[in-house]
C-alpha angles and dihedrals in degrees: 000000000000120000088240092068097043098092089063088064094067104110135179102234101167136356106297094002127103129183121223133179128063143282091300106032132047130194128165143226118208107202102198124168089243094055144294129298127189117211103205121343109237120213132322090255090063095070094093092051091053096045092050095046093051091046093058088068097040098260138111142194087284089073093061108103102188141357112219112201119206087200142329106271113129095241086063101043105042097115098040095103094052092045091048093050090053092055107270123140112239116213128188136159108267093237088067099036091097089066091062097044092047098044133254096288089065094067092092090054100046094040103026110190119239094237138032116253090231098087089050093050092047090054096040115020090183088071088078086078091077099059091037089054091050090051095047087053096051098255094146097038098067119119124243111276120224130184098041118152115237135199137189127233114330116357135186116217099201091159094062131078109277093014092249122200124218117220119199112234104163120185110080084059127350090254101043113142140172123221121225121199101188096189093051095044097231137123117200103207101181107192096330083093125005133181094211124050111185099187092061098023091236121154126199130041112339148134121263111261122266086252086076099022121100099196118012097187090054091048090052091048090050089063087071090054091049092049091061095059124104123273102274139141112278118223109188129194092244124027136021126309120279115222100186096079139245098294094054091043093051092047091052094048095049089050090052091051131205114293 
């Protein structure tokens, strides 16, 4: 997808929540009266999209108070440096913090996948489009990030707009979390649960394949935790929103299995 077409991908997905990114990668802007919050930070190539979108309402990167990262993979951290320079606080679970400080190329070392990508590419050659897209959009060219704030386990951000709550869902990476905004009725699942899985071509609630998952057993166990959460709109890191709630999503993902 060219950068010229990216602004058309901005979509209102819930009251006060806008989806940005492209056909392969989602990140979200929470437009709260008390200030803006980014949940995940896309790829470096999405910077123009975000700037243009903010400018339409007379705002800029300086209006973003915080960036809440669901995990440390480079397709979720690409705009962290720009947001941090503009004054935003960056937050990530401490188990994934080393990916930020060592740079995006360290993700495979700090959260080594259970399987090689090669078998997936042999079965489904179109799957190469995902890694190629990350490369074209600068996913592996970002610089190390220092000064991010970390937390352990679950965490309540009472000081931030919307008072989000981090819910630890390890498996995809050790530090994978979801963010629940109770007042908005949304849960940002990152890659703990997606509705589009490009390595297998599956659509609908699922876990990310073992080719990009660090600990499959933990990812499956996290579905039990996910199923206990309130009935809210799920907003994943990849794929469209899922309106039937965490329990239904977890049930479908478990039925689909981990490939």
